[in-house]
C-alpha positions as CSV (number, residue, x, y, z in Angstrom):
1,M,144.8,115.3,118.2
2,A,142.3,113.0,119.8
3,T,143.7,109.7,121.3
4,F,141.8,106.7,120.7
5,S,141.7,103.3,122.9
6,T,142.4,100.0,121.3
7,L,138.7,98.9,122.4
8,G,137.1,101.1,120.7
9,A,139.2,100.2,117.3
10,L,138.6,96.2,117.5
11,I,135.2,97.0,118.3
12,G,134.8,99.5,115.2
13,L,136.8,97.3,113.3
14,A,134.0,94.5,114.0
15,V,131.0,96.8,113.5
16,A,132.6,97.4,109.9
17,I,133.1,93.2,109.0
18,V,129.6,92.7,110.5
19,L,128.0,95.0,108.2
20,I,130.0,93.9,105.5
21,V,129.0,90.5,106.1
22,K,125.5,91.6,106.1
23,K,125.7,93.0,102.3
24,V,126.0,96.8,103.4
25,Q,128.0,98.9,101.2
26,P,131.5,98.4,102.0
27,A,132.4,102.2,102.1
28,Y,129.4,103.0,104.2
29,S,130.5,100.1,106.5
30,L,133.6,101.5,107.1
31,I,132.8,105.0,107.9
32,L,130.4,103.3,110.2
33,G,132.6,101.2,111.7
34,A,135.3,104.3,112.0
35,L,132.7,106.6,113.8
36,I,131.6,104.5,116.4
37,G,134.6,102.5,117.2
38,G,136.2,106.2,117.3
39,L,133.1,107.3,119.7
40,I,133.5,103.9,121.8
41,G,137.4,104.7,121.9
42,G,137.1,108.0,123.6
43,G,137.5,110.5,120.8
44,G,134.2,112.0,121.3
45,L,132.4,113.1,118.2
46,T,134.7,116.3,117.1
47,G,137.7,114.5,117.6
48,T,136.7,111.3,115.7
49,V,135.5,113.2,113.0
50,D,138.4,115.7,112.7
51,T,140.2,112.6,113.1
52,M,138.9,111.1,110.1
53,V,138.7,113.9,107.7
54,S,142.5,114.3,108.0
55,G,143.1,110.6,107.6
56,A,141.5,111.0,104.5
57,A,142.8,114.2,103.3
58,S,146.4,112.6,104.0
59,M,145.9,109.9,102.3
60,M,144.4,111.7,98.8
61,S,148.0,112.5,97.5
62,S,148.5,108.6,97.3
63,V,145.6,107.8,95.9
64,L,145.5,110.6,93.1
65,R,149.0,109.3,92.1
66,I,147.7,105.7,91.6
67,L,144.2,107.2,90.0
68,T,146.6,109.0,87.5
69,S,149.4,106.1,86.5
70,G,146.6,103.9,85.6
71,I,144.8,106.7,83.3
72,L,148.5,107.2,81.6
73,A,148.6,103.6,81.3
74,G,145.0,103.2,79.7
75,A,146.0,105.8,77.5
76,L,149.2,104.3,76.2
77,I,147.7,101.2,75.9
78,V,144.6,103.1,73.8
79,N,147.0,105.1,71.4
80,F,149.7,102.7,71.0
81,P,149.0,98.8,71.0
82,S,152.5,98.2,69.4
83,L,153.7,98.6,72.8
84,L,152.0,95.5,73.9
85,T,153.4,93.2,71.0
86,S,157.0,92.5,70.5
């Protein structure tokens, strides 16, 4: 696992914020900010990309749970609208 400096993280965050303010798509801004922050922070290209991929993979189960809950709630509301009234 790569080690990153705090300065790199802060610079990456600043880059992402500036790009978002300049109307670049937020997803692209965050990816570019993380990549630049990782490179400046001393992780190297492979270490930075590996860390980004493993971080995204570890979030996926939580994101899927949230999406599934939303889909279930929507299906219940559409199929059983009487649940909303008392």
